[in-house]
N, C-alpha and C positions, 0 to 999 in steps of 0.2 A: 676655805670654801668661798666662792665669790657670790653665789646666789642659790637660794632654795625657795620652794613654795610651802615650806613648813607652816608659815603663819596662816596661809589660806587653805591648808590641807583639810580634806574631809575624808572620812573612811572609804568612800567609793572612788576617790581620786588617787592616782599614782603620785608618789613622792618624787620630786625632781631636785637634784643637787648638782652644782657645777663646780669644776676644779677642786675636787675633794681629794684629800690625802687620807689614806686608810692604812691603819696598822692592825694586823691580826696577830695577837700575842697568844702564845701557848703557855701551858702551865710552867711556872718558874720564871717567865719573862716579867720584866717590870717596866713601868713607864715613868719617866721623869717629868713631873708636872711643871716644874720651874722652867725646864728647857723645852717642854712640849714635844718630846720625842722619846722613842724607846730608849731605855738605858742599855748599857753594854750587854750584849748577848752572853749569857752564861756558857760555861764549858758544856759541850754537847753531852758528855757523860753525866754531868750533874743534872742537866735538863731531863735526860731520859730517866734518871733515878727518881726525880720528882714526879714525873708522869707515872712511873710504875708504882710508886707509893700511893699516889692518888687513886689509882685503879683498884687497889686492894680493899 
């Protein structure tokens, strides 16, 4: 992110962020903090099994 107004933010003011990278991770996905990126995506069948188990 190159800029944001978070320091000046007030509840009534919209938040601004520029040049942001966003990762949306689903159940079973992991994030590598050292590399600052999502880890290898798990096998789709494993991911679906984790989601199904969480829904129970």
